[in-house]
C-alpha positions, 0 to 999 in steps of 0.5 A, a space after each residue: 709351866 713358868 712365869 717370866 718373873 720368879 719370886 720368893 714365896 712363903 707358904 704358911 701351913 704345909 698341910 693338905 692345901 699348903 704343901 701342894 701349893 708349895 710344890 706347884 710354886 717350886 715347879 713354876 721356878 719360884 723359891 719357896 719357904 715352906 713354913 709349918 709350926 709342926 716340926 715333924 712335918 718339917 723334918 719329914 719334908 726335909 728328909 724327902 718324905 710326904 705325909 699327904 696321900 696326893 703328894 708322892 715322896 718323889 715329888 718332894 725329893 724333886 723339889 728339894 733337889 731343885 734347891 728351891 724348896 726350903 722347909 722350916 719351922 723358924 719364923 725368921 726364915 720368912 723374911 724377904 718374901 715377895 708373896 706370902 700364902 696363908 694356907 692354915 686350917 680354919 676349924 670350928 670351936 663350939 660350932 663357931 669359926 675359929 680363926 686363931 690359926 689365921 690370926 697367928 699366921 698373919 701375926 707371924 708374917 707381919 714383921 716381915 711385910 715390906 713395900 711391894 710384897 703381897 699377902 694372900 689368904 687361901 684358907 676357907 673362911 667367911 666373907 670379911 675375914 681378909 679385910 677385917 681380921 688379916 689386914 689390921 694384923 698385917 698393918 700393925 707394923 706401920 705399913 698400909 694395905 693398898 698403899 705399901 703392900 698388896 693383899 688378897 684372897 684366893 680360895 683353895 680348891 683342893 680335890 683329894 685324890 687328883 694330885 698336882 696335875 689335877 690341881 693345876 687343871 682346877 680354875 683358880 679364883 683370885 681377888 685383891 683388895 684393889 685392882 693393883 693387888 688383883 693384878 699382882 696375885 693373878 700374875 702369880 697364880 697364872 704361872 701355877 695353874 691353867 686358868 685364873 678367874 678374877 673375882 670382883 672383890 675379896 668378899 665375893 671370893 670368900 663367899 664363893 668358896 663357902 657357896 660351893 661347899 654349902 651347895 653340896 652339903 644342902 644337896 647331900 642332906 636332901 637325898 639323905 632325908 629322902 632316903 629316910 622316908 622314900 620306903 614309907 612312900 613305897 618308893 626307892 630313892 635310888 631308883 628315883 635318883 636314876 630316873 631323875 638323872 636322865 634329865 639332861 638339864 636342871 638336875 645334879 645327882 647326889 647319892 645317899 651316904 652316911 653323911 658328908 665329911 671332910 673339912 669343906 662341906 660340914 665346916 664351911 657351911 657352918 662358917 657361912 651359916 654363922 656369918 649370916 646370923 652375925 650380919 643379919 641376926 637371923 638364921 640361915 634356915 636352909 643351911 642350918 636345917 641341912 647341917 642338922 640332917 647331916 649331923 644326925 645321919 650317922 645316928 640314923 644309919 646306926 639305927 637302920 642297922 640295928 633294926 635290920 638285924 632284928 628284922 632278919 632275926 639276927 643278934 641285937 645290936 648290943 651283942 652284934 659282931 659288925 664288919 664296917 667297910 670304909 672309915 675315911 670321909 671319901 672314897 679313894 683317899 685316906 683322909 679321916 677328917 670329919 669322917 661320917 663313917 667314923 661317927 657311924 662306928 662310934 654310934 654302933 660301939 656306943 650301942 654295944 656292938 663289936 666292930 671290926 673296921 676294914 679300909 684298903 686306903 687307911 693303911 696307917 690306922 692301927 687295927 684296921 684291916 685292908 680287905 674283907 674276906 669270906 671268912 671275916 664276912 662269915 663271922 659277922 652278924 652284919 657287914 656295913 659298907 660305908 665308903 665306896 672304895 675301889 678294889 673291895 672284894 664285893 663277892 666276899 661282902 655279898 656272902 655275908 648273911 646281912 649286908 647294909 649298903 650305905 653308899 650304893 656300892 653293891 651291884 646286886 639287890 639280893 635278899 641279904 642286901 639292904 640299901 640305905 
């Protein structure tokens, strides 16, 4: 997919968002400056390597071979860009939004802003960031937003595990600070993805990104809360979900789990809840409650495992040997960011349990085994399934004396298998 006009693109931040976007831009025929402050990342890119599971090394090598991908950690190389995309992380610090990386990226490109260029913030953040934080930094060298250069926001919608083809298929929301900026940014993105959706303004686009993820976090927390109490009501939350899912309208299925991990759900929801307090002085009660449930879910899972061991006459948790299956935050991806499974492991080891971790996709993590065997399961007081990866040996897992299934993976409900 190409556009009639090719441009010089600067991508600031070559992580889970920036690197795929850089490769999409190269494929569209653009010249791309792939900037990152991490020299190891840049060295690996320059060598034709990939450090992101969704991007094959062959895709990086093809982009380099086109002579349109230029990895760099030198800020001087950003000069002369036509469009700059800020794709840096937006983490938390003391449970508050930390926009220091966004600010640093804006300050880095500010000297290179020139008449007619465009800057687009892609990082997930609260409404107001583009206009209140980024714009003043970019204007610090004398040029004005909306008069000399274009500014906008276009939230990332990375779905780990789908690759570049999947990214192209996801509609891309675009917003500029004015109609002219929206047109320029939309033209660029129309050349990269199949569908562009225009937002009425920047702040609504910023809100839409957080809304998408807060929606999921709230519903994940809802079913996890029900999983805690359904048994006391003499009901199965899993069967209730199966029944509710037969309704062809008005219901979206979410399933119990050790908690929502990754950057998007727990972090983005905190950004939105913080912003609500910031502008109103009041709590975003539903979101903050959902966050508390999600934060305590790994603790609850560990408590259930400890109780399950005692109820079955097994070793107490402080003397138990436990095999944990899955350490990533999502099935099928090696990403460990905000992993609820890791938090469960921390709770178990904090109680004294000896834990062996198994994960077929977290291949680069030391001391993590790739597969559960019958021999390994036979030595464990419990096998705990936390992530529903494909390709696991379910028969070997089911052979354990006690299986705690926290994600609904196990196909049977034998006496030795307990579901969350």
